[in-house]
C-alpha positions as a Markdown table, in Angstrom:
| # | Residue | x | y | z |
|---|---|---|---|---|
| 1 | Leu | -85.8 | -36.3 | 241.9 |
| 2 | Gly | -85.3 | -34.1 | 245.1 |
| 3 | Ala | -83.0 | -31.5 | 243.4 |
| 4 | His | -84.4 | -27.9 | 242.6 |
| 5 | Ile | -83.7 | -27.5 | 238.8 |
| 6 | Asp | -80.9 | -25.0 | 239.8 |
| 7 | Glu | -78.7 | -27.4 | 241.4 |
| 8 | Leu | -78.7 | -29.4 | 238.2 |
| 9 | Asp | -75.3 | -29.8 | 236.4 |
| 10 | Thr | -76.1 | -29.7 | 232.6 |
| 11 | Pro | -76.9 | -30.6 | 230.1 |
| 12 | Ala | -79.0 | -32.9 | 231.9 |
| 13 | Leu | -81.6 | -35.7 | 230.9 |
| 14 | Leu | -85.2 | -34.5 | 232.4 |
| 15 | Leu | -88.1 | -36.8 | 232.5 |
| 16 | Asp | -91.3 | -35.9 | 233.2 |
| 17 | Leu | -93.4 | -39.1 | 235.2 |
| 18 | Asp | -96.4 | -37.7 | 235.2 |
| 19 | Ala | -96.7 | -37.0 | 230.9 |
| 20 | Leu | -94.5 | -40.4 | 230.8 |
| 21 | Glu | -97.5 | -42.3 | 232.4 |
| 22 | Arg | -100.2 | -40.4 | 230.7 |
| 23 | Asn | -98.4 | -41.2 | 227.3 |
| 24 | Ile | -98.4 | -45.1 | 228.5 |
| 25 | Glu | -102.2 | -44.9 | 229.5 |
| 26 | Thr | -103.2 | -43.5 | 226.5 |
| 27 | Met | -102.1 | -45.5 | 224.1 |
| 28 | Ala | -103.1 | -49.1 | 226.4 |
| 29 | Glu | -106.6 | -47.5 | 225.9 |
| 30 | Tyr | -106.8 | -47.2 | 222.7 |
| 31 | Ile | -105.1 | -50.6 | 221.9 |
| 32 | Arg | -108.1 | -52.1 | 224.2 |
| 33 | Gly | -110.3 | -50.8 | 222.1 |
| 34 | Val | -109.3 | -52.2 | 218.1 |
| 35 | Pro | -108.4 | -55.6 | 217.5 |
| 36 | Ala | -104.7 | -55.6 | 217.7 |
| 37 | Glu | -102.3 | -55.8 | 220.6 |
| 38 | Leu | -99.8 | -53.9 | 221.4 |
| 39 | Arg | -96.1 | -54.6 | 221.5 |
| 40 | Pro | -94.2 | -51.7 | 222.6 |
| 41 | His | -90.6 | -50.9 | 220.9 |
| 42 | Glu | -88.2 | -50.6 | 223.7 |
| 43 | Lys | -85.0 | -48.9 | 221.4 |
| 44 | Thr | -86.6 | -45.8 | 222.5 |
| 45 | His | -86.1 | -45.8 | 225.9 |
| 46 | Lys | -83.7 | -49.4 | 226.8 |
| 47 | Cys | -85.0 | -49.5 | 229.9 |
| 48 | Pro | -86.5 | -52.8 | 231.9 |
| 49 | Ile | -88.5 | -50.7 | 234.9 |
| 50 | Ile | -90.6 | -48.4 | 231.9 |
| 51 | Ala | -90.7 | -51.9 | 229.6 |
| 52 | His | -92.3 | -53.6 | 232.5 |
| 53 | Lys | -94.6 | -50.3 | 233.0 |
| 54 | Gln | -95.8 | -50.9 | 229.5 |
| 55 | Leu | -96.8 | -54.8 | 230.1 |
| 56 | Glu | -99.0 | -53.8 | 233.1 |
| 57 | Ala | -100.7 | -51.1 | 231.1 |
| 58 | Gly | -101.3 | -54.5 | 229.0 |
| 59 | Ala | -98.9 | -54.9 | 226.3 |
| 60 | Ile | -98.5 | -58.8 | 225.3 |
| 61 | Gly | -94.9 | -58.4 | 224.8 |
| 62 | Ile | -92.0 | -56.6 | 223.8 |
| 63 | Thr | -89.9 | -55.5 | 220.3 |
| 64 | Cys | -86.1 | -54.9 | 220.6 |
| 65 | Ala | -84.4 | -54.0 | 218.1 |
| 66 | Lys | -80.7 | -55.6 | 218.8 |
| 67 | Leu | -79.8 | -58.7 | 220.8 |
| 68 | Gly | -78.2 | -56.6 | 223.6 |
| 69 | Glu | -81.7 | -54.9 | 224.4 |
| 70 | Ala | -82.9 | -58.6 | 224.7 |
| 71 | Glu | -80.7 | -60.0 | 226.9 |
| 72 | Ala | -81.2 | -57.3 | 229.0 |
| 73 | Met | -85.0 | -57.4 | 229.3 |
| 74 | Ala | -84.8 | -60.8 | 229.7 |
| 75 | Ala | -82.2 | -60.5 | 232.5 |
| 76 | Ala | -85.4 | -58.3 | 233.9 |
| 77 | Gly | -88.0 | -60.9 | 234.2 |
| 78 | Ile | -89.5 | -60.0 | 230.4 |
| 79 | Arg | -89.9 | -63.2 | 228.7 |
| 80 | Asp | -92.2 | -62.5 | 225.6 |
| 81 | Ile | -89.7 | -60.8 | 222.9 |
| 82 | Leu | -89.4 | -59.8 | 219.3 |
| 83 | Ile | -85.9 | -58.8 | 218.0 |
| 84 | Ala | -87.1 | -57.1 | 214.8 |
| 85 | Asn | -83.7 | -56.9 | 213.0 |
| 86 | Gln | -81.7 | -60.2 | 212.0 |
| 87 | Val | -78.9 | -61.5 | 214.5 |
| 88 | Val | -76.2 | -62.5 | 212.4 |
| 89 | Gly | -72.4 | -64.2 | 212.9 |
| 90 | Glu | -71.6 | -66.8 | 215.1 |
| 91 | Pro | -71.0 | -64.8 | 218.7 |
| 92 | Lys | -74.4 | -63.4 | 218.7 |
| 93 | Val | -76.3 | -66.6 | 217.2 |
| 94 | Thr | -75.0 | -68.5 | 219.8 |
| 95 | Arg | -76.1 | -65.5 | 222.5 |
| 96 | Leu | -79.1 | -65.9 | 221.0 |
| 97 | Val | -80.0 | -69.4 | 221.4 |
| 98 | Asn | -78.9 | -69.4 | 224.2 |
| 99 | Leu | -81.1 | -66.7 | 225.3 |
| 100 | Ala | -84.2 | -69.1 | 223.6 |
| 101 | Lys | -83.2 | -71.4 | 226.5 |
| 102 | His | -85.5 | -69.0 | 229.2 |
| 103 | Ser | -87.3 | -66.5 | 227.5 |
| 104 | Asp | -89.9 | -66.9 | 224.5 |
| 105 | Val | -87.9 | -65.3 | 222.2 |
| 106 | Val | -89.2 | -64.7 | 218.2 |
| 107 | Val | -86.3 | -62.9 | 216.0 |
| 108 | Ala | -86.7 | -61.5 | 212.5 |
| 109 | Val | -85.3 | -63.6 | 209.4 |
| 110 | Glu | -84.9 | -62.9 | 205.4 |
| 111 | Asp | -82.0 | -64.9 | 204.4 |
| 112 | Ser | -82.1 | -68.8 | 204.0 |
| 113 | Gly | -78.3 | -68.9 | 204.9 |
| 114 | Asn | -78.9 | -67.2 | 208.1 |
| 115 | Val | -81.9 | -69.2 | 208.3 |
| 116 | Lys | -80.2 | -72.6 | 207.9 |
| 117 | His | -77.2 | -70.8 | 210.5 |
| 118 | Leu | -80.4 | -70.5 | 213.1 |
| 119 | Ala | -81.4 | -74.0 | 212.3 |
| 120 | Asp | -78.1 | -75.5 | 212.7 |
| 121 | Ala | -76.9 | -74.1 | 216.2 |
| 122 | Ala | -80.4 | -74.7 | 217.3 |
| 123 | Arg | -80.2 | -77.8 | 216.9 |
| 124 | Ser | -76.9 | -78.2 | 218.4 |
| 125 | Lys | -78.2 | -76.4 | 221.6 |
| 126 | Gly | -81.3 | -78.3 | 222.2 |
| 127 | Val | -83.4 | -75.5 | 220.9 |
| 128 | Arg | -86.4 | -74.8 | 218.8 |
| 129 | Leu | -86.0 | -71.6 | 218.0 |
| 130 | Asn | -88.9 | -69.3 | 217.4 |
| 131 | Val | -88.5 | -67.0 | 213.9 |
| 132 | Ile | -90.7 | -64.6 | 212.0 |
| 133 | Ile | -89.8 | -63.3 | 208.8 |
| 134 | Glu | -89.5 | -59.6 | 207.7 |
| 135 | Val | -91.6 | -58.6 | 204.7 |
| 136 | Asp | -90.2 | -55.3 | 203.0 |
| 137 | Val | -93.5 | -53.3 | 202.9 |
| 138 | Gly | -92.0 | -50.4 | 201.5 |
| 139 | Asn | -89.3 | -49.0 | 203.7 |
| 140 | Asn | -86.3 | -50.5 | 200.7 |
| 141 | Arg | -84.3 | -51.6 | 203.6 |
| 142 | Cys | -84.4 | -54.8 | 205.5 |
| 143 | Gly | -87.3 | -57.6 | 204.4 |
| 144 | Thr | -88.2 | -60.2 | 201.6 |
| 145 | Ala | -89.9 | -59.1 | 198.5 |
| 146 | Pro | -94.1 | -59.8 | 199.6 |
| 147 | Gly | -95.5 | -62.9 | 198.0 |
| 148 | Lys | -94.0 | -65.7 | 196.6 |
| 149 | Pro | -90.5 | -64.8 | 197.9 |
| 150 | Thr | -91.1 | -64.8 | 201.6 |
| 151 | Leu | -93.2 | -68.4 | 200.7 |
| 152 | Lys | -90.4 | -69.5 | 199.5 |
| 153 | Leu | -88.2 | -68.9 | 202.7 |
| 154 | Ala | -91.3 | -69.9 | 204.7 |
| 155 | Arg | -90.6 | -73.6 | 202.8 |
| 156 | Glu | -87.1 | -72.9 | 203.6 |
| 157 | Ile | -87.7 | -72.9 | 207.2 |
| 158 | Ala | -90.1 | -75.5 | 206.9 |
| 159 | Asn | -87.8 | -78.0 | 206.3 |
| 160 | His | -85.4 | -77.8 | 209.6 |
| 161 | Pro | -87.5 | -78.9 | 213.0 |
| 162 | Ser | -85.6 | -76.7 | 215.2 |
| 163 | Leu | -87.2 | -73.9 | 214.1 |
| 164 | Asn | -90.3 | -72.7 | 214.4 |
| 165 | Met | -91.8 | -70.4 | 212.1 |
| 166 | Arg | -94.6 | -68.0 | 214.2 |
| 167 | Gly | -95.7 | -65.2 | 211.3 |
| 168 | Leu | -94.7 | -62.4 | 209.3 |
| 169 | Met | -93.2 | -58.8 | 210.6 |
| 170 | Gly | -92.7 | -55.6 | 208.3 |
| 171 | Tyr | -91.8 | -51.8 | 209.1 |
| 172 | Glu | -93.9 | -48.9 | 207.3 |
| 173 | Gly | -91.1 | -46.6 | 208.5 |
| 174 | Phe | -91.1 | -44.2 | 205.6 |
| 175 | Cys | -94.8 | -43.4 | 206.8 |
| 176 | Gln | -94.3 | -42.4 | 209.8 |
| 177 | Asn | -93.3 | -39.1 | 209.4 |
| 178 | Ile | -95.9 | -38.2 | 207.0 |
| 179 | Ile | -97.6 | -34.5 | 208.5 |
| 180 | Asp | -101.1 | -35.1 | 206.9 |
| 181 | Leu | -103.3 | -38.2 | 208.4 |
| 182 | Glu | -104.9 | -39.2 | 204.9 |
| 183 | Glu | -101.8 | -38.9 | 202.8 |
| 184 | Arg | -100.5 | -41.5 | 205.9 |
| 185 | Arg | -103.5 | -43.4 | 205.8 |
| 186 | Glu | -103.0 | -44.2 | 202.1 |
| 187 | Lys | -99.4 | -45.0 | 202.3 |
| 188 | Ala | -99.8 | -46.9 | 205.4 |
| 189 | Thr | -103.0 | -49.1 | 204.2 |
| 190 | Gly | -100.9 | -49.8 | 201.2 |
| 191 | Ala | -98.0 | -51.6 | 203.1 |
| 192 | Met | -100.1 | -53.2 | 205.2 |
| 193 | Ala | -102.0 | -54.9 | 202.2 |
| 194 | Lys | -98.6 | -56.2 | 200.9 |
| 195 | Leu | -97.9 | -57.7 | 204.6 |
| 196 | Val | -101.9 | -59.3 | 204.9 |
| 197 | Ser | -101.9 | -60.5 | 201.1 |
| 198 | Thr | -98.5 | -62.3 | 201.8 |
| 199 | Arg | -99.8 | -63.7 | 204.8 |
| 200 | Asp | -103.1 | -64.9 | 202.9 |
| 201 | Leu | -100.6 | -66.4 | 200.6 |
| 202 | Leu | -98.6 | -68.2 | 203.3 |
| 203 | Asp | -102.3 | -69.3 | 204.6 |
| 204 | Asp | -103.4 | -71.1 | 202.0 |
| 205 | Lys | -100.4 | -73.5 | 201.9 |
| 206 | Gly | -100.6 | -74.1 | 205.1 |
| 207 | Phe | -98.0 | -72.2 | 207.3 |
| 208 | Ser | -99.1 | -71.3 | 210.5 |
| 209 | Thr | -99.0 | -67.2 | 210.3 |
| 210 | Glu | -100.4 | -66.1 | 214.1 |
| 211 | Ile | -98.2 | -63.1 | 214.4 |
| 212 | Val | -98.3 | -60.1 | 212.2 |
| 213 | Ser | -97.0 | -57.5 | 213.3 |
| 214 | Ala | -96.5 | -53.6 | 212.1 |
| 215 | Gly | -96.5 | -50.3 | 213.2 |
| 216 | Gly | -94.8 | -47.0 | 214.4 |
| 217 | Thr | -95.9 | -44.2 | 216.8 |
| 218 | Gly | -97.2 | -42.4 | 213.7 |
| 219 | Thr | -99.0 | -45.3 | 212.2 |
| 220 | His | -100.3 | -47.2 | 215.5 |
| 221 | Met | -104.1 | -45.4 | 214.8 |
| 222 | Ile | -104.1 | -46.8 | 210.9 |
| 223 | Thr | -102.2 | -50.5 | 211.6 |
| 224 | Ala | -103.8 | -51.6 | 214.6 |
| 225 | Glu | -107.4 | -51.4 | 212.6 |
| 226 | Tyr | -106.1 | -52.8 | 209.8 |
| 227 | Pro | -107.6 | -56.3 | 209.2 |
| 228 | Gly | -105.5 | -59.4 | 209.6 |
| 229 | Val | -102.6 | -57.2 | 212.2 |
| 230 | Thr | -102.4 | -58.6 | 214.9 |
| 231 | Glu | -99.6 | -56.6 | 216.8 |
| 232 | Val | -98.2 | -53.1 | 216.6 |
| 233 | Glu | -94.6 | -52.1 | 217.2 |
| 234 | Ala | -95.1 | -48.4 | 218.2 |
| 235 | Gly | -91.9 | -47.2 | 220.8 |
| 236 | Ser | -91.6 | -43.1 | 220.5 |
| 237 | Tyr | -95.1 | -42.1 | 221.6 |
| 238 | Ile | -93.6 | -43.5 | 225.2 |
| 239 | Phe | -91.5 | -39.7 | 225.1 |
| 240 | Met | -92.2 | -38.3 | 221.8 |
| 241 | Asp | -90.1 | -35.5 | 219.9 |
| 242 | Thr | -90.0 | -32.6 | 218.0 |
| 243 | Thr | -91.0 | -34.3 | 214.8 |
| 244 | Tyr | -94.0 | -36.3 | 216.2 |
| 245 | Ser | -95.8 | -33.2 | 217.8 |
| 246 | Arg | -96.1 | -32.1 | 214.2 |
| 247 | Val | -97.6 | -35.0 | 212.6 |
| 248 | Glu | -101.6 | -35.1 | 212.7 |
| 249 | Gly | -103.3 | -37.4 | 214.8 |
| 250 | Leu | -101.1 | -37.4 | 218.2 |
| 251 | Glu | -102.0 | -34.5 | 219.9 |
| 252 | Lys | -102.9 | -37.0 | 222.6 |
| 253 | Tyr | -99.2 | -37.7 | 223.6 |
| 254 | Asp | -97.2 | -35.4 | 225.4 |
| 255 | Pro | -93.2 | -34.5 | 225.3 |
| 256 | Ala | -92.0 | -36.6 | 228.7 |
| 257 | Leu | -88.4 | -36.6 | 227.7 |
| 258 | Thr | -85.9 | -32.9 | 227.6 |
| 259 | Val | -82.4 | -32.0 | 227.4 |
| 260 | Leu | -81.7 | -29.0 | 230.3 |
| 261 | Ser | -79.2 | -26.5 | 228.9 |
| 262 | Thr | -77.2 | -23.7 | 229.8 |
| 263 | Ile | -76.4 | -20.4 | 228.2 |
| 264 | Thr | -72.7 | -20.3 | 228.2 |
| 265 | Ser | -72.1 | -17.0 | 225.9 |
| 266 | Leu | -74.2 | -14.2 | 224.3 |
| 267 | Pro | -71.5 | -13.0 | 221.6 |
| 268 | Arg | -74.1 | -10.9 | 219.5 |
| 269 | Pro | -77.5 | -10.2 | 219.6 |
| 270 | Gly | -79.6 | -13.3 | 218.3 |
| 271 | Ile | -77.2 | -15.7 | 218.7 |
| 272 | Ala | -76.8 | -17.9 | 222.0 |
| 273 | Ile | -74.1 | -20.6 | 222.8 |
| 274 | Cys | -75.2 | -23.9 | 225.0 |
| 275 | Asp | -73.5 | -26.5 | 226.4 |
| 276 | Ala | -75.4 | -29.5 | 224.9 |
| 277 | Gly | -74.4 | -29.5 | 221.2 |
| 278 | Arg | -75.0 | -32.3 | 219.0 |
| 279 | Lys | -72.3 | -34.1 | 220.3 |
| 280 | Thr | -72.5 | -34.0 | 223.3 |
| 281 | Ile | -75.7 | -35.3 | 223.7 |
């Protein structure tokens, strides 16, 4: 701010504030017209100021990838935080329980051993820790298998009074960059069917599943309208990128983050060397 572009040293990261605010409002306007709420993923920007802008536009809370991100956001006054990954290991579990003393943090679980560790740590600190079961909806990464394996873990959680099960989450990451909208819709709908049918099974068995969290930027227009999904975790929409610029259905979002570079050499026709190589960035 206040410097001419020629005065900037390179490589430099440039944020278009107008595009950023348009993207925030475009997503907020869409969410206002669908059943699901927005819980934007902050791993894209990791900036409390931007997170507060998203909350001011109507987001119900935020999503973080890591415990450290959640701690930073809580220190900036944000209370409603979903950690969409498992927190394991004694040091991190201790930090998580301490964070839960002064924020409404919810953490993803998938493993009975981790559940017991969290429960024991929460009990020792006099905390009731909010947890959400991550279900593998086809991403082949983290999460319990849909259906009975998830029900089994829910029963284990119920045996620990120091844990409060809030619901389910699933990430259809394998769909996000499918260029064709209808192909993306077909695959994302199949993923959500696994998640919501698991929610139905748990509801039938008397478990509370107030949260069904899913979605990303590439599928938000599908996931947010799927019956039973309560919130969407889209994050990349805030800045966008060259991959998403080719994905059908995201035309309303503008690129807001660019890298300014300087050409340092023109060794021969058709070849240019710049100071913004992959390792530099």
